[in-house]
N, C-alpha and C positions, 0 to 999 in steps of 0.2 A: 740371906745365904742366896746362890743361885741355884735354879734346877739343873741337873745334866740328863738330857736325854740319851739315855742308851737302850740296846736290845739284848734281852737275855732269853733263853730258853725256858719253856714250862719246868723242864726237867731242874734247871738251875735253882729256878725261882723256890721251885718246891724243895730243893734240898735247903736252901738258904732260912726259909720261912720254917722246916722242919727242923733244923739246927739253933733256931733260936736268933739268927744274925739278921734276921727281916722280918718285918711285921706287915701284913697286908695293910693296915690302918695307915702305915707310912708311905704307900704307893699311890700317886695319882696316875690314874689309867685314862688314856689318851682317848681311848674308844668303848662301846659298849662290849664288843668281843671280849676287848683284853679285860674288862671289868669284871665280866663273868668267868674266866680262866681263872682270875686273881681269888674271886671269890670263893670256886670250887675247890682250887688248893688250899686256902684258908680253912675251910671246911675239913678237908682232908687231913691236913697238917693238925688241926684243934682235935681232932678225933684220935690222931695219934699221939697228941701231946697234952694228957688228961689235966695237968698242970698249968695249962694256958690260963693265965688271968688278966690278958690285958682287955679293960673294958672296954677301949675303942675298937678292937677288933671284933668284939661281940656287937657292937652298935651298928657296925659296919655291915655286918651280917644281916640285921633287924631290916635299916635303911634298903639293902638290895632287894630283901625279901620283899617290901613292900612297893619298890620299882616293880618287880617282876609279876606283882598282883596287878599293878595299872597296866603293863603291856599286854596282858592275856586277855 
């Protein structure tokens, strides 16, 4: 399957993640700033959706935390 390069606002991405239509683990960020925004949106949305059971989403958060520690 081919990738599609599109642009969405933070608000729309947050809405789609929060409603369960999109998972942050399915998003391939093209730069570090976008990855940080998606990671923060995932954390915010997962806090709001206690029933979030997506293991790949949680493992992406651990990976991002490790990257942040290396960058500091």
